[in-house]
C-alpha positions as CSV (number, residue, x, y, z in Angstrom):
1,X,-0.8,2.8,3.9
2,X,-2.4,6.1,5.4
3,X,0.1,8.9,6.0
4,X,2.9,6.4,4.7
5,X,3.0,5.7,0.8
6,X,2.7,9.3,-0.5
7,X,4.4,10.0,-3.8
8,X,7.9,10.4,-2.2
9,X,7.7,7.0,-0.3
10,X,6.4,5.5,-3.7
11,X,9.4,7.0,-5.9
12,X,12.1,5.7,-3.3
13,X,10.7,2.1,-3.3
14,X,10.6,2.3,-7.2
15,X,14.2,2.4,-6.9
16,X,14.6,-1.2,-5.6
17,X,11.9,-2.7,-8.0
18,X,11.0,-1.8,-11.5
19,X,8.0,-4.3,-11.5
20,X,6.4,-4.3,-8.2
21,X,3.1,-2.8,-8.1
22,X,2.9,0.2,-5.8
23,X,-0.1,1.5,-3.8
24,X,-1.1,4.9,-3.3
25,X,-2.1,5.9,0.7
26,X,-6.1,5.8,0.9
27,X,-7.7,8.8,-0.7
28,X,-11.3,9.2,-0.1
29,X,-13.7,9.7,-2.8
30,X,-15.3,12.9,-1.0
31,X,-11.7,14.4,-0.9
32,X,-11.3,14.1,-4.5
33,X,-14.8,15.5,-5.3
34,X,-14.8,18.6,-2.6
35,X,-11.0,18.9,-2.2
36,X,-7.8,19.2,-4.9
37,X,-8.0,16.3,-6.8
38,X,-5.1,17.8,-9.0
39,X,-2.7,17.6,-5.5
40,X,-3.9,14.5,-4.2
41,X,-3.6,12.4,-7.4
42,X,-0.4,13.8,-8.4
43,X,2.5,11.1,-8.9
44,X,5.9,10.7,-10.8
45,X,6.0,9.0,-14.0
46,X,8.5,6.6,-12.6
47,X,5.8,5.2,-10.0
48,X,4.4,3.0,-12.9
49,X,3.0,0.4,-12.2
50,X,1.0,2.0,-9.4
51,X,-2.6,1.8,-8.3
52,X,-5.0,4.5,-6.9
53,X,-6.3,3.1,-3.5
54,X,-10.0,4.8,-2.7
55,X,-11.8,4.8,0.6
56,X,-16.0,5.5,0.3
57,X,-19.1,4.0,0.5
58,X,-21.2,6.1,-2.1
59,X,-21.3,4.2,-5.3
60,X,-21.7,7.5,-7.6
61,X,-19.0,9.3,-5.8
62,X,-16.5,6.5,-6.0
63,X,-17.2,6.2,-9.9
64,X,-16.3,9.9,-10.3
65,X,-13.2,9.2,-8.1
66,X,-12.4,6.3,-10.1
67,X,-12.8,8.2,-13.4
68,X,-10.6,10.8,-12.0
69,X,-7.9,8.5,-11.1
70,X,-7.9,6.5,-14.4
71,X,-7.7,10.1,-16.2
72,X,-4.7,10.8,-14.0
73,X,-2.9,7.8,-15.1
74,X,-3.6,5.0,-12.3
75,X,-2.8,1.9,-13.8
76,X,-5.5,0.1,-11.1
77,X,-8.2,1.5,-8.8
78,X,-8.3,-0.3,-5.3
79,X,-11.3,0.0,-3.0
80,X,-10.2,-0.3,0.8
81,X,-12.7,-2.0,2.7
82,X,-10.0,-3.6,5.1
83,X,-8.6,-0.1,7.1
84,X,-9.7,-0.3,10.5
85,X,-8.6,3.3,11.6
86,X,-11.2,5.2,13.5
87,X,-10.9,8.1,11.1
88,X,-12.6,5.5,8.4
89,X,-15.1,4.0,10.6
90,X,-16.5,7.8,11.5
91,X,-16.9,8.0,7.7
92,X,-18.5,5.0,7.2
93,X,-16.0,3.2,5.1
94,X,-13.1,1.1,5.5
95,X,-13.2,-2.4,7.3
96,X,-16.8,-1.5,8.6
97,X,-18.2,-2.0,5.1
98,X,-17.1,-5.9,5.2
99,X,-20.4,-6.1,7.2
100,X,-22.4,-4.9,3.8
101,X,-21.1,-6.8,1.0
102,X,-24.3,-5.6,-1.3
103,X,-23.2,-2.0,-0.6
104,X,-19.4,-2.8,-1.5
105,X,-20.7,-4.8,-4.7
106,X,-22.7,-1.7,-5.8
107,X,-19.4,0.4,-5.6
108,X,-17.9,-1.8,-7.5
109,X,-20.0,-2.2,-10.3
110,X,-20.3,1.6,-10.4
111,X,-16.6,1.9,-10.7
112,X,-16.4,-0.4,-13.3
113,X,-19.2,1.2,-15.4
114,X,-17.1,4.3,-15.7
115,X,-13.3,3.1,-16.1
116,X,-11.5,0.5,-18.2
117,X,-8.6,0.1,-15.7
118,X,-8.8,-3.0,-13.0
119,X,-11.1,-2.4,-10.3
120,X,-9.9,-4.5,-7.0
121,X,-10.7,-4.9,-3.5
122,X,-8.7,-4.9,-0.2
123,X,-10.1,-6.3,2.5
124,X,-9.7,-8.2,5.9
125,X,-10.6,-11.8,6.4
126,X,-13.4,-10.4,8.7
127,X,-14.6,-8.0,11.4
128,X,-16.0,-7.9,15.0
129,X,-18.6,-10.7,15.2
130,X,-18.4,-11.5,11.2
131,X,-15.3,-13.6,11.5
132,X,-16.5,-17.2,10.0
133,X,-15.0,-18.7,6.8
134,X,-18.5,-18.7,5.5
135,X,-19.0,-14.8,6.0
136,X,-15.7,-14.3,4.2
137,X,-16.5,-16.5,1.2
138,X,-19.8,-14.9,0.8
139,X,-18.6,-11.3,1.0
140,X,-15.9,-12.5,-1.5
141,X,-18.7,-14.3,-4.0
142,X,-21.0,-11.2,-3.5
143,X,-18.4,-8.7,-4.5
144,X,-17.0,-11.1,-7.3
145,X,-20.3,-11.3,-8.9
146,X,-20.6,-7.9,-9.5
147,X,-17.1,-7.8,-11.5
148,X,-14.3,-7.9,-9.0
149,X,-11.7,-10.3,-10.3
150,X,-8.7,-9.5,-7.8
151,X,-9.2,-9.5,-3.7
152,X,-6.2,-8.7,-1.6
153,X,-6.8,-9.8,1.9
154,X,-5.0,-8.9,4.9
155,X,-5.2,-12.3,7.2
156,X,-6.4,-10.8,10.0
157,X,-9.7,-9.6,11.2
158,X,-10.2,-6.0,12.1
159,X,-11.6,-5.4,15.5
160,X,-13.4,-2.1,15.4
161,X,-14.4,-1.7,19.0
162,X,-11.6,-1.9,21.2
163,X,-8.2,-1.8,19.5
164,X,-6.1,0.7,17.6
165,X,-4.9,0.6,14.2
166,X,-1.7,-0.3,15.5
167,X,-3.1,-2.8,17.4
168,X,-5.2,-4.4,14.7
169,X,-2.3,-4.7,12.9
170,X,-0.4,-7.0,15.5
171,X,-2.9,-8.2,18.1
172,X,-5.5,-10.2,15.6
173,X,-3.9,-13.6,14.7
174,X,-2.8,-14.2,11.5
175,X,-4.9,-16.7,9.9
176,X,-3.4,-17.5,6.6
177,X,-5.6,-20.5,6.1
178,X,-8.7,-18.8,5.4
179,X,-7.1,-16.9,2.5
180,X,-6.2,-20.4,1.3
181,X,-9.8,-21.2,1.9
182,X,-10.6,-18.4,-0.7
183,X,-8.4,-19.2,-3.3
184,X,-9.7,-23.0,-2.9
185,X,-13.0,-22.1,-3.3
186,X,-12.6,-19.5,-6.1
187,X,-9.8,-20.8,-8.1
188,X,-10.9,-18.3,-11.0
189,X,-10.3,-15.4,-9.1
190,X,-6.9,-13.5,-8.3
191,X,-6.2,-13.7,-4.3
192,X,-3.3,-11.6,-3.2
193,X,-2.6,-12.3,0.7
194,X,-1.4,-9.6,3.2
195,X,-0.4,-9.4,6.6
196,X,2.7,-10.6,8.8
197,X,5.0,-11.2,5.5
198,X,8.6,-10.6,6.4
199,X,10.8,-12.0,3.6
200,X,10.8,-13.0,0.2
201,X,11.3,-16.4,0.9
202,X,7.9,-16.6,3.0
203,X,6.5,-14.7,0.3
204,X,7.7,-17.4,-2.3
205,X,6.2,-20.1,0.1
206,X,2.8,-18.5,0.0
207,X,2.5,-17.9,-3.9
208,X,2.7,-21.6,-3.9
209,X,-1.0,-21.6,-2.6
210,X,-2.4,-17.9,-3.6
211,X,-1.5,-15.6,-6.7
212,X,0.5,-12.9,-5.0
213,X,1.8,-11.1,-1.9
214,X,1.5,-7.8,-0.6
215,X,3.8,-6.0,1.7
216,X,2.8,-3.4,3.9
217,X,4.8,-2.3,7.0
218,X,8.1,-4.6,6.2
219,X,8.6,-2.8,3.0
220,X,8.2,0.7,4.6
221,X,10.5,-0.3,7.7
222,X,12.9,-2.2,5.7
223,X,13.0,-1.0,2.3
224,X,16.0,-3.2,1.3
225,X,13.6,-6.1,1.2
226,X,12.6,-4.7,-2.4
227,X,15.8,-5.1,-4.0
228,X,15.4,-8.9,-4.9
229,X,11.6,-8.6,-6.1
230,X,12.7,-8.4,-9.6
231,X,14.8,-11.3,-9.6
232,X,12.8,-13.5,-7.2
233,X,9.3,-13.1,-8.8
234,X,9.6,-11.5,-12.4
235,X,12.9,-13.5,-13.5
236,X,14.7,-10.1,-14.2
237,X,18.7,-10.1,-13.6
238,X,18.9,-7.0,-11.9
239,X,22.5,-6.1,-10.5
240,X,23.1,-6.5,-7.0
241,X,23.8,-3.3,-5.7
242,X,24.7,-1.5,-2.3
243,X,22.2,0.3,-0.1
244,X,23.8,3.6,-0.6
245,X,23.5,2.9,-4.5
246,X,19.6,3.0,-4.1
247,X,19.6,6.0,-2.1
248,X,22.2,7.8,-4.7
249,X,19.6,7.1,-7.1
250,X,16.7,8.7,-5.0
251,X,18.7,11.7,-4.6
252,X,17.9,13.6,-8.1
253,X,14.1,13.5,-7.2
254,X,15.1,14.7,-3.7
255,X,17.0,17.7,-5.3
256,X,14.2,18.2,-7.6
257,X,11.6,18.4,-5.1
258,X,13.4,20.9,-2.9
259,X,13.8,23.1,-5.9
260,X,10.2,23.3,-5.7
261,X,9.9,24.2,-2.0
262,X,9.1,20.8,-0.8
263,X,10.7,20.3,2.8
264,X,13.5,17.8,3.1
265,X,11.6,16.2,5.9
266,X,8.7,15.3,3.9
267,X,11.3,13.0,1.7
268,X,13.7,11.8,4.4
269,X,11.4,10.4,6.8
270,X,10.8,7.5,4.2
271,X,14.1,6.6,3.8
272,X,14.7,6.0,7.6
273,X,14.6,2.1,7.4
274,X,17.1,1.7,4.8
275,X,20.0,0.7,7.1
276,X,17.9,-1.1,9.7
277,X,20.1,-3.8,11.1
278,X,23.0,-2.6,9.9
279,X,26.3,-1.0,11.5
280,X,25.8,2.5,12.0
281,X,21.7,2.4,11.2
282,X,20.7,4.2,14.3
283,X,23.4,6.7,13.8
284,X,21.7,7.3,10.3
285,X,18.4,7.4,11.4
286,X,19.5,9.8,14.4
287,X,21.1,12.3,12.0
288,X,18.1,12.4,9.8
289,X,15.7,12.6,12.5
290,X,17.5,15.5,14.0
291,X,18.6,17.6,11.1
292,X,16.1,17.0,8.3
293,X,13.5,19.2,10.1
294,X,15.9,22.4,10.0
295,X,14.8,25.5,7.6
296,X,17.4,25.0,5.3
297,X,17.9,21.5,5.2
298,X,19.1,19.9,2.1
299,X,20.6,17.1,0.5
300,X,23.8,17.6,2.3
301,X,22.0,16.0,5.6
302,X,21.6,12.6,3.7
303,X,25.0,12.8,2.5
304,X,26.3,13.3,6.3
305,X,23.9,10.5,7.2
306,X,25.4,8.2,4.7
307,X,29.0,9.1,6.2
308,X,27.7,7.3,9.5
309,X,27.1,4.0,7.9
310,X,29.5,3.6,4.7
């Protein structure tokens, strides 16, 4: 998710699950070509398995970006054609590409010709004036013929005219049955469902129909939900731990980054939801929000926040 799942967040989320596939925030192919690719692709070894999510619409440029991503060690390259942000629309990529399945297919084929790691596609179920099941199936079929075997589908349309990105995550109704129909029509493909998933029990129910689930906002706003992902879905018997334990495991990384000059606020913003719905949770968030931005803020800010809940 843009501006959310940066490397600091991914290291934090990895504390809860050793097996869940993590995704970077979307990085444009142009940024990798003309910007500081080493900076944009940096990640910690503990993040694996981790996928690089790309945005773009130029097949050759995306192929170059995919090569950079594979060389940087990412386990998967994901092309995002589901983001409704006005920033991506102005760049002619993201969800607006759902109107151009042939172009998306060329992008996928171009990337696959250059890398060995999986190339996957993240989409919506449709966009303005392209909302029918037949159009969704035609999109998936066209891109699948180009070689894509894994589709992550957000079960809402993206309204590109009239709704903000936030509204696009909430106002268009969820239509899980559209994603189910994709799986039924293309049983040979791996179909992962996304959108409105707020519990692992709900995720389990959805996986009776599709192959996987992706958590977005819920994992960010309530990261503790991930602590049971491994026993639920990977049949590993992780010891049950308290919220504090996961945060304490994250602190060595925080200290390491602080020593490099990374401001505390770049990391602390990702832990605000750890005590969501818990006694003292509001005080925890308030203390971090008010003190992490101070010039000399250090790990003591986090420890003091913990004293408000534990």
